N, C-alpha and C positions, 0 to 999 in steps of 0.2 A: 386115676377114678378118671373111666371114660364117660363120654356124652350117653351114655344106654344109662350107668348109672346117677348124670344128672336128673334124667330126665325121671326114671323112680323115687328121687327126690322128692322134686314136684310134687309132682302126686300121692306121695304117704305123706307129708308133710303139709298138704293141702289144710290140713287144719293143728296147728301149734296147738302146744303144749304152753300153757303160763305157767313159765315158774317165778315164787315170789320174789322180789324183789333185784328183780336183772334190767339192767341196764339194755336197751335197743339193742344196743350191737352185742352184750354178752345173749339177748334173750334171740338172736340170729345164731351166729355159734351154735347154743346149743340145740336150737330147732333144728341145725342141720345134723349134728350127731343121734340126733333121736330117731328124724327123717332115715338114718343111714341104719338104722337097725333095726328097724322096722321093716326096712328092705332085706333085711337080710344079713346085714356088714354087725360085723364082731366088734368092732373101734375105726381109730379112724387117726391121722395124726393127724401135726396141724396146717401140714401142705394141702392134703386131702381136704380137709376144714373148708380149707382158703379158696383153694379149687371150687369144690360145690356153692359156696358162698359167690365166689363169681359170677359162676354157670347160670343160680337162680335168681343172682340178684343184675346179672348183664352190667356188671361195672368191674374197678379194679380194688383189691383189698391187699391191702401190703401187708407182707407176712410179718414184719412187728405187729402190726394191730392186729392181728388175730392172735397171736401168738400170746400178748397182751392177757385177750382176753382169755380165750383156754385156761393163762395159765391163773385167771381170776374164779372161774368157773371151777378147777378143778381147787384151790383154794376155799372157795365156799359148798366145796363140796357135794354140786351137781354133778360133777365129769371126774371119775378118777383115771389114775393113769398103769397102761401099764407096765409091768417090772424090768420087763425086757423087751431095748426094743425087735423092732421089724420092717420089713421092707419097706419104703414107705413109697403106693402106687403112684405115687407123680413125679419125683426124686429118684428114685433105683435106688437110695441109702440107706442105711440102718437106721430111725429115729420112735420116740418114745411114741404111742399110739394112746386113746383117750373115748374112753368109752363110759356109756351112763350108769352108775354102781346100780348095788340089788335096792341101800334104802331108796335110788330113784324106778325100782325097775318095775312099779306099777304101772310110770310115766311110759313107758313102752311094751304093747301089746306082744 
């Protein structure tokens, strides 16, 4: 995920969607995925989410912390996972990607 994509995320996520009962860290991760989808991305891997968080907040986000928040969002029904792995834009490795599911689709115009 390059800087140009991060710039899009900043513009498109300037009005974050408030999801009920999310911690601040969960809300940040959710907002990144919503912003990416508003910018035309279909889905994001954990590493792509982490890279976008780092770009937007200008600080380091540990892989484990990002993975934990994403897992919580998936378990809570806020995000869903692709059934097959795809190549991560950050690492080049195969990884599962996350997206806002249809039941949350009203959040992504």
